[in-house]
A tleap script that builds the chain and sets N, CA, C and O, in Angstrom:
source leaprc.protein.ff14SB
mol = sequence {
  NMET ASP ASP PHE ASP LYS TYR LEU LYS GLU
  GLN MET LYS ASN PRO THR PHE LYS LYS GLU
  TRP ASP LYS SER GLU MET GLU TYR GLN LEU
  MET MET MET VAL LEU LYS ALA ARG SER GLU
  GLN LYS LEU THR GLN SER GLU LEU ALA GLN
  ARG THR GLY ILE ARG GLN SER ASN ILE SER
  ARG ILE GLU LYS GLY GLN ALA MET PRO SER
  ILE ALA THR LEU CYS LYS ILE ALA HIE GLY
  LEU GLY LYS LYS LEU GLU ILE LYS PHE CVAL
}
set mol.1.N position { -30.016 39.155 0.062 }
set mol.1.CA position { -29.069 40.146 -0.392 }
set mol.1.C position { -27.654 39.568 -0.244 }
set mol.1.O position { -27.264 39.117 0.832 }
set mol.2.N position { -26.891 39.592 -1.355 }
set mol.2.CA position { -25.540 39.043 -1.270 }
set mol.2.C position { -24.557 40.097 -0.750 }
set mol.2.O position { -24.925 41.250 -0.523 }
set mol.3.N position { -23.312 39.680 -0.571 }
set mol.3.CA position { -22.299 40.567 0.009 }
set mol.3.C position { -22.100 41.832 -0.816 }
set mol.3.O position { -21.933 42.920 -0.264 }
set mol.4.N position { -22.119 41.686 -2.148 }
set mol.4.CA position { -21.932 42.857 -2.994 }
set mol.4.C position { -23.065 43.855 -2.796 }
set mol.4.O position { -22.825 45.058 -2.689 }
set mol.5.N position { -24.290 43.363 -2.747 }
set mol.5.CA position { -25.435 44.256 -2.546 }
set mol.5.C position { -25.331 44.989 -1.208 }
set mol.5.O position { -25.637 46.178 -1.124 }
set mol.6.N position { -24.905 44.290 -0.183 }
set mol.6.CA position { -24.726 44.918 1.129 }
set mol.6.C position { -23.642 46.000 1.057 }
set mol.6.O position { -23.810 47.107 1.569 }
set mol.7.N position { -22.541 45.652 0.415 }
set mol.7.CA position { -21.447 46.604 0.263 }
set mol.7.C position { -21.912 47.828 -0.514 }
set mol.7.O position { -21.642 48.963 -0.121 }
set mol.8.N position { -22.608 47.592 -1.617 }
set mol.8.CA position { -23.085 48.688 -2.453 }
set mol.8.C position { -24.044 49.592 -1.687 }
set mol.8.O position { -23.953 50.816 -1.783 }
set mol.9.N position { -24.950 49.006 -0.939 }
set mol.9.CA position { -25.900 49.788 -0.153 }
set mol.9.C position { -25.164 50.696 0.827 }
set mol.9.O position { -25.532 51.858 1.000 }
set mol.10.N position { -24.142 50.174 1.455 }
set mol.10.CA position { -23.358 50.962 2.405 }
set mol.10.C position { -22.603 52.089 1.690 }
set mol.10.O position { -22.565 53.224 2.166 }
set mol.11.N position { -22.011 51.761 0.558 }
set mol.11.CA position { -21.233 52.755 -0.180 }
set mol.11.C position { -22.097 53.878 -0.744 }
set mol.11.O position { -21.626 55.004 -0.904 }
set mol.12.N position { -23.348 53.578 -1.043 }
set mol.12.CA position { -24.260 54.576 -1.607 }
set mol.12.C position { -24.529 55.729 -0.637 }
set mol.12.O position { -25.039 56.774 -1.041 }
set mol.13.N position { -24.191 55.542 0.623 }
set mol.13.CA position { -24.344 56.612 1.604 }
set mol.13.C position { -23.307 57.719 1.383 }
set mol.13.O position { -23.478 58.845 1.850 }
set mol.14.N position { -22.251 57.388 0.677 }
set mol.14.CA position { -21.199 58.348 0.374 }
set mol.14.C position { -21.587 59.086 -0.920 }
set mol.14.O position { -21.667 58.459 -1.976 }
set mol.15.N position { -21.828 60.407 -0.855 }
set mol.15.CA position { -22.288 61.153 -2.041 }
set mol.15.C position { -21.328 61.083 -3.230 }
set mol.15.O position { -21.770 61.049 -4.378 }
set mol.16.N position { -20.038 61.061 -2.969 }
set mol.16.CA position { -19.061 60.980 -4.054 }
set mol.16.C position { -19.154 59.626 -4.747 }
set mol.16.O position { -19.145 59.549 -5.976 }
set mol.17.N position { -19.243 58.560 -3.956 }
set mol.17.CA position { -19.382 57.221 -4.523 }
set mol.17.C position { -20.668 57.123 -5.332 }
set mol.17.O position { -20.664 56.610 -6.451 }
set mol.18.N position { -21.768 57.613 -4.767 }
set mol.18.CA position { -23.071 57.533 -5.438 }
set mol.18.C position { -23.042 58.251 -6.780 }
set mol.18.O position { -23.581 57.748 -7.766 }
set mol.19.N position { -22.421 59.411 -6.824 }
set mol.19.CA position { -22.328 60.161 -8.072 }
set mol.19.C position { -21.569 59.358 -9.135 }
set mol.19.O position { -22.011 59.277 -10.282 }
set mol.20.N position { -20.445 58.774 -8.765 }
set mol.20.CA position { -19.661 57.966 -9.697 }
set mol.20.C position { -20.414 56.699 -10.101 }
set mol.20.O position { -20.377 56.296 -11.263 }
set mol.21.N position { -21.093 56.075 -9.145 }
set mol.21.CA position { -21.869 54.871 -9.453 }
set mol.21.C position { -22.966 55.188 -10.460 }
set mol.21.O position { -23.164 54.451 -11.426 }
set mol.22.N position { -23.674 56.283 -10.232 }
set mol.22.CA position { -24.757 56.666 -11.132 }
set mol.22.C position { -24.255 56.877 -12.554 }
set mol.22.O position { -24.962 56.573 -13.515 }
set mol.23.N position { -23.023 57.402 -12.693 }
set mol.23.CA position { -22.449 57.618 -14.021 }
set mol.23.C position { -22.119 56.299 -14.729 }
set mol.23.O position { -22.176 56.217 -15.956 }
set mol.24.N position { -21.778 55.285 -13.958 }
set mol.24.CA position { -21.332 54.030 -14.577 }
set mol.24.C position { -22.331 52.882 -14.430 }
set mol.24.O position { -22.030 51.754 -14.820 }
set mol.25.N position { -23.496 53.148 -13.882 }
set mol.25.CA position { -24.457 52.076 -13.636 }
set mol.25.C position { -24.889 51.357 -14.915 }
set mol.25.O position { -25.032 50.134 -14.911 }
set mol.26.N position { -25.100 52.091 -16.003 }
set mol.26.CA position { -25.531 51.469 -17.258 }
set mol.26.C position { -24.491 50.473 -17.752 }
set mol.26.O position { -24.833 49.374 -18.188 }
set mol.27.N position { -23.224 50.859 -17.683 }
set mol.27.CA position { -22.162 49.951 -18.112 }
set mol.27.C position { -22.167 48.683 -17.258 }
set mol.27.O position { -22.018 47.576 -17.775 }
set mol.28.N position { -22.338 48.854 -15.962 }
set mol.28.CA position { -22.380 47.699 -15.062 }
set mol.28.C position { -23.556 46.789 -15.406 }
set mol.28.O position { -23.402 45.569 -15.461 }
set mol.29.N position { -24.721 47.373 -15.636 }
set mol.29.CA position { -25.900 46.568 -15.957 }
set mol.29.C position { -25.706 45.800 -17.261 }
set mol.29.O position { -26.058 44.624 -17.345 }
set mol.30.N position { -25.151 46.454 -18.274 }
set mol.30.CA position { -24.895 45.767 -19.545 }
set mol.30.C position { -23.910 44.617 -19.355 }
set mol.30.O position { -24.116 43.513 -19.860 }
set mol.31.N position { -22.847 44.894 -18.627 }
set mol.31.CA position { -21.834 43.879 -18.360 }
set mol.31.C position { -22.465 42.658 -17.697 }
set mol.31.O position { -22.224 41.523 -18.109 }
set mol.32.N position { -23.269 42.900 -16.671 }
set mol.32.CA position { -23.869 41.803 -15.925 }
set mol.32.C position { -24.921 41.054 -16.749 }
set mol.32.O position { -25.045 39.836 -16.622 }
set mol.33.N position { -25.673 41.759 -17.587 }
set mol.33.CA position { -26.679 41.086 -18.421 }
set mol.33.C position { -26.026 40.126 -19.402 }
set mol.33.O position { -26.489 38.998 -19.576 }
set mol.34.N position { -24.951 40.569 -20.044 }
set mol.34.CA position { -24.259 39.707 -21.004 }
set mol.34.C position { -23.651 38.510 -20.281 }
set mol.34.O position { -23.813 37.370 -20.715 }
set mol.35.N position { -22.964 38.764 -19.199 }
set mol.35.CA position { -22.317 37.689 -18.437 }
set mol.35.C position { -23.342 36.684 -17.920 }
set mol.35.O position { -23.139 35.474 -18.028 }
set mol.36.N position { -24.431 37.179 -17.365 }
set mol.36.CA position { -25.461 36.295 -16.807 }
set mol.36.C position { -26.126 35.455 -17.901 }
set mol.36.O position { -26.298 34.247 -17.741 }
set mol.37.N position { -26.493 36.090 -18.996 }
set mol.37.CA position { -27.169 35.362 -20.074 }
set mol.37.C position { -26.256 34.282 -20.660 }
set mol.37.O position { -26.705 33.174 -20.952 }
set mol.38.N position { -24.976 34.612 -20.829 }
set mol.38.CA position { -24.031 33.615 -21.362 }
set mol.38.C position { -23.838 32.470 -20.375 }
set mol.38.O position { -23.815 31.304 -20.767 }
set mol.39.N position { -23.702 32.803 -19.109 }
set mol.39.CA position { -23.493 31.783 -18.074 }
set mol.39.C position { -24.705 30.871 -17.927 }
set mol.39.O position { -24.558 29.661 -17.757 }
set mol.40.N position { -25.896 31.448 -17.992 }
set mol.40.CA position { -27.119 30.641 -17.872 }
set mol.40.C position { -27.196 29.590 -18.970 }
set mol.40.O position { -27.735 28.504 -18.757 }
set mol.41.N position { -26.662 29.909 -20.136 }
set mol.41.CA position { -26.678 28.952 -21.250 }
set mol.41.C position { -25.430 28.072 -21.269 }
set mol.41.O position { -25.240 27.257 -22.172 }
set mol.42.N position { -24.577 28.256 -20.243 }
set mol.42.CA position { -23.354 27.465 -20.110 }
set mol.42.C position { -22.480 27.554 -21.363 }
set mol.42.O position { -21.899 26.566 -21.811 }
set mol.43.N position { -22.408 28.763 -21.909 }
set mol.43.CA position { -21.572 29.008 -23.075 }
set mol.43.C position { -20.250 29.623 -22.631 }
set mol.43.O position { -20.200 30.403 -21.680 }
set mol.44.N position { -19.196 29.264 -23.327 }
set mol.44.CA position { -17.928 29.950 -23.111 }
set mol.44.C position { -17.949 31.235 -23.938 }
set mol.44.O position { -18.798 31.413 -24.812 }
set mol.45.N position { -17.016 32.112 -23.652 }
set mol.45.CA position { -16.907 33.322 -24.466 }
set mol.45.C position { -16.583 32.956 -25.909 }
set mol.45.O position { -17.063 33.603 -26.840 }
set mol.46.N position { -15.783 31.935 -26.094 }
set mol.46.CA position { -15.429 31.492 -27.453 }
set mol.46.C position { -16.651 30.991 -28.205 }
set mol.46.O position { -16.809 31.276 -29.392 }
set mol.47.N position { -17.511 30.254 -27.531 }
set mol.47.CA position { -18.725 29.753 -28.182 }
set mol.47.C position { -19.649 30.910 -28.563 }
set mol.47.O position { -20.232 30.914 -29.647 }
set mol.48.N position { -19.779 31.887 -27.668 }
set mol.48.CA position { -20.603 33.050 -27.996 }
set mol.48.C position { -19.978 33.832 -29.146 }
set mol.48.O position { -20.690 34.351 -30.006 }
set mol.49.N position { -18.669 33.915 -29.163 }
set mol.49.CA position { -17.979 34.597 -30.257 }
set mol.49.C position { -18.286 33.922 -31.593 }
set mol.49.O position { -18.532 34.602 -32.589 }
set mol.50.N position { -18.274 32.603 -31.618 }
set mol.50.CA position { -18.581 31.876 -32.846 }
set mol.50.C position { -20.023 32.134 -33.295 }
set mol.50.O position { -20.290 32.267 -34.490 }
set mol.51.N position { -20.933 32.202 -32.351 }
set mol.51.CA position { -22.343 32.438 -32.682 }
set mol.51.C position { -22.605 33.852 -33.184 }
set mol.51.O position { -23.527 34.076 -33.968 }
set mol.52.N position { -21.793 34.804 -32.734 }
set mol.52.CA position { -22.075 36.209 -33.009 }
set mol.52.C position { -21.175 36.839 -34.063 }
set mol.52.O position { -21.538 37.850 -34.664 }
set mol.53.N position { -20.004 36.250 -34.294 }
set mol.53.CA position { -19.039 36.873 -35.189 }
set mol.53.C position { -18.248 37.983 -34.496 }
set mol.53.O position { -17.513 38.727 -35.145 }
set mol.54.N position { -18.402 38.089 -33.176 }
set mol.54.CA position { -17.661 39.061 -32.379 }
set mol.54.C position { -16.451 38.343 -31.801 }
set mol.54.O position { -16.572 37.214 -31.326 }
set mol.55.N position { -15.306 38.971 -31.834 }
set mol.55.CA position { -14.107 38.336 -31.287 }
set mol.55.C position { -14.282 38.038 -29.799 }
set mol.55.O position { -14.900 38.812 -29.068 }
set mol.56.N position { -13.734 36.914 -29.367 }
set mol.56.CA position { -13.798 36.512 -27.959 }
set mol.56.C position { -13.203 37.588 -27.065 }
set mol.56.O position { -13.717 37.847 -25.976 }
set mol.57.N position { -12.135 38.208 -27.512 }
set mol.57.CA position { -11.498 39.250 -26.703 }
set mol.57.C position { -12.436 40.441 -26.486 }
set mol.57.O position { -12.405 41.075 -25.431 }
set mol.58.N position { -13.259 40.740 -27.477 }
set mol.58.CA position { -14.226 41.835 -27.317 }
set mol.58.C position { -15.341 41.459 -26.355 }
set mol.58.O position { -15.798 42.296 -25.577 }
set mol.59.N position { -15.780 40.216 -26.401 }
set mol.59.CA position { -16.791 39.752 -25.444 }
set mol.59.C position { -16.214 39.823 -24.033 }
set mol.59.O position { -16.902 40.240 -23.101 }
set mol.60.N position { -14.976 39.425 -23.876 }
set mol.60.CA position { -14.319 39.500 -22.581 }
set mol.60.C position { -14.276 40.940 -22.077 }
set mol.60.O position { -14.579 41.194 -20.911 }
set mol.61.N position { -13.904 41.879 -22.936 }
set mol.61.CA position { -13.838 43.289 -22.537 }
set mol.61.C position { -15.210 43.816 -22.132 }
set mol.61.O position { -15.315 44.589 -21.180 }
set mol.62.N position { -16.256 43.412 -22.835 }
set mol.62.CA position { -17.617 43.833 -22.482 }
set mol.62.C position { -17.976 43.295 -21.107 }
set mol.62.O position { -18.498 44.030 -20.269 }
set mol.63.N position { -17.698 42.010 -20.867 }
set mol.63.CA position { -18.048 41.381 -19.590 }
set mol.63.C position { -17.228 41.932 -18.423 }
set mol.63.O position { -17.669 41.863 -17.276 }
set mol.64.N position { -16.056 42.470 -18.698 }
set mol.64.CA position { -15.232 43.059 -17.644 }
set mol.64.C position { -15.553 44.537 -17.428 }
set mol.64.O position { -15.018 45.167 -16.516 }
set mol.65.N position { -16.428 45.085 -18.273 }
set mol.65.CA position { -16.758 46.496 -18.162 }
set mol.65.C position { -15.682 47.394 -18.741 }
set mol.65.O position { -15.611 48.574 -18.398 }
set mol.66.N position { -14.848 46.855 -19.609 }
set mol.66.CA position { -13.756 47.623 -20.213 }
set mol.66.C position { -14.136 48.179 -21.577 }
set mol.66.O position { -13.359 48.908 -22.194 }
set mol.67.N position { -15.338 47.833 -22.050 }
set mol.67.CA position { -15.806 48.319 -23.351 }
set mol.67.C position { -17.304 48.536 -23.284 }
set mol.67.O position { -18.034 47.765 -22.661 }
set mol.68.N position { -17.745 49.592 -23.931 }
set mol.68.CA position { -19.175 49.877 -24.023 }
set mol.68.C position { -19.627 49.473 -25.422 }
set mol.68.O position { -19.283 50.133 -26.402 }
set mol.69.N position { -20.400 48.387 -25.519 }
set mol.69.CA position { -20.803 47.899 -26.839 }
set mol.69.C position { -21.817 48.823 -27.506 }
set mol.69.O position { -22.611 49.489 -26.842 }
set mol.70.N position { -21.767 48.843 -28.824 }
set mol.70.CA position { -22.758 49.593 -29.600 }
set mol.70.C position { -24.077 48.821 -29.580 }
set mol.70.O position { -24.123 47.658 -29.178 }
set mol.71.N position { -25.124 49.469 -30.010 }
set mol.71.CA position { -26.424 48.793 -30.102 }
set mol.71.C position { -26.337 47.640 -31.096 }
set mol.71.O position { -26.924 46.582 -30.870 }
set mol.72.N position { -25.614 47.835 -32.188 }
set mol.72.CA position { -25.444 46.762 -33.180 }
set mol.72.C position { -24.759 45.549 -32.557 }
set mol.72.O position { -25.154 44.411 -32.815 }
set mol.73.N position { -23.736 45.788 -31.738 }
set mol.73.CA position { -23.037 44.688 -31.067 }
set mol.73.C position { -23.954 43.992 -30.076 }
set mol.73.O position { -23.963 42.764 -29.994 }
set mol.74.N position { -24.723 44.765 -29.324 }
set mol.74.CA position { -25.667 44.170 -28.377 }
set mol.74.C position { -26.713 43.325 -29.106 }
set mol.74.O position { -27.123 42.280 -28.602 }
set mol.75.N position { -27.143 43.767 -30.279 }
set mol.75.CA position { -28.097 42.976 -31.076 }
set mol.75.C position { -27.478 41.643 -31.495 }
set mol.75.O position { -28.140 40.606 -31.442 }
set mol.76.N position { -26.213 41.667 -31.911 }
set mol.76.CA position { -25.527 40.428 -32.288 }
set mol.76.C position { -25.433 39.480 -31.090 }
set mol.76.O position { -25.664 38.278 -31.220 }
set mol.77.N position { -25.093 40.029 -29.934 }
set mol.77.CA position { -24.983 39.200 -28.729 }
set mol.77.C position { -26.336 38.620 -28.373 }
set mol.77.O position { -26.445 37.429 -28.082 }
set mol.78.N position { -27.367 39.446 -28.392 }
set mol.78.CA position { -28.711 38.957 -28.078 }
set mol.78.C position { -29.100 37.837 -29.032 }
set mol.78.O position { -29.601 36.798 -28.600 }
set mol.79.N position { -28.874 38.040 -30.323 }
set mol.79.CA position { -29.216 37.018 -31.320 }
set mol.79.C position { -28.420 35.727 -31.073 }
set mol.79.O position { -28.967 34.630 -31.177 }
set mol.80.N position { -27.145 35.861 -30.750 }
set mol.80.CA position { -26.303 34.703 -30.468 }
set mol.80.C position { -26.764 33.931 -29.242 }
set mol.80.O position { -26.490 32.738 -29.106 }
set mol.81.N position { -27.466 34.623 -28.353 }
set mol.81.CA position { -28.007 33.992 -27.145 }
set mol.81.C position { -29.454 33.535 -27.334 }
set mol.81.O position { -30.082 33.046 -26.394 }
set mol.82.N position { -29.982 33.695 -28.554 }
set mol.82.CA position { -31.368 33.306 -28.818 }
set mol.82.C position { -32.365 34.266 -28.186 }
set mol.82.O position { -33.490 33.888 -27.857 }
set mol.83.N position { -31.940 35.504 -28.024 }
set mol.83.CA position { -32.793 36.520 -27.395 }
set mol.83.C position { -32.933 37.695 -28.341 }
set mol.83.O position { -32.308 37.726 -29.401 }
set mol.84.N position { -33.758 38.664 -27.957 }
set mol.84.CA position { -33.822 39.904 -28.726 }
set mol.84.C position { -33.509 41.054 -27.789 }
set mol.84.O position { -33.759 40.981 -26.585 }
set mol.85.N position { -32.967 42.098 -28.347 }
set mol.85.CA position { -32.594 43.274 -27.569 }
set mol.85.C position { -33.813 44.176 -27.445 }
set mol.85.O position { -34.500 44.459 -28.427 }
set mol.86.N position { -34.064 44.618 -26.226 }
set mol.86.CA position { -35.164 45.555 -25.969 }
set mol.86.C position { -34.605 46.705 -25.156 }
set mol.86.O position { -33.988 46.492 -24.113 }
set mol.87.N position { -34.819 47.921 -25.629 }
set mol.87.CA position { -34.318 49.107 -24.948 }
set mol.87.C position { -35.527 49.950 -24.532 }
set mol.87.O position { -36.439 50.180 -25.325 }
set mol.88.N position { -35.519 50.405 -23.282 }
set mol.88.CA position { -36.651 51.172 -22.768 }
set mol.88.C position { -36.166 52.399 -22.027 }
set mol.88.O position { -35.087 52.400 -21.435 }
set mol.89.N position { -36.969 53.435 -22.067 }
set mol.89.CA position { -36.798 54.569 -21.158 }
set mol.89.C position { -37.734 54.337 -20.000 }
set mol.89.O position { -38.927 54.121 -20.208 }
set mol.90.N position { -37.224 54.376 -18.778 }
set mol.90.CA position { -38.068 54.165 -17.604 }
set mol.90.C position { -37.920 55.310 -16.624 }
set mol.90.O position { -38.557 55.307 -15.571 }
savepdb mol mol.pdb
quit
């Protein structure tokens, strides 16, 4: 468990924090999935932008959690990473 996970576990004991976290968890997961997949392929944001037709600034905003991408945008990113988008209800 890294430092962030430890911090998050501790903060989850606070009901107000947990409520806010639950509201924004999807955005965080999307942000981290895009960032991780791009980093694993050692691509810059500019290179991913060229592959997807999405502006580098928009990729940056997605990775910073400042923008919630549409499903169409996520499909472009997945395709640019050589992956496919899969959405599930769990």
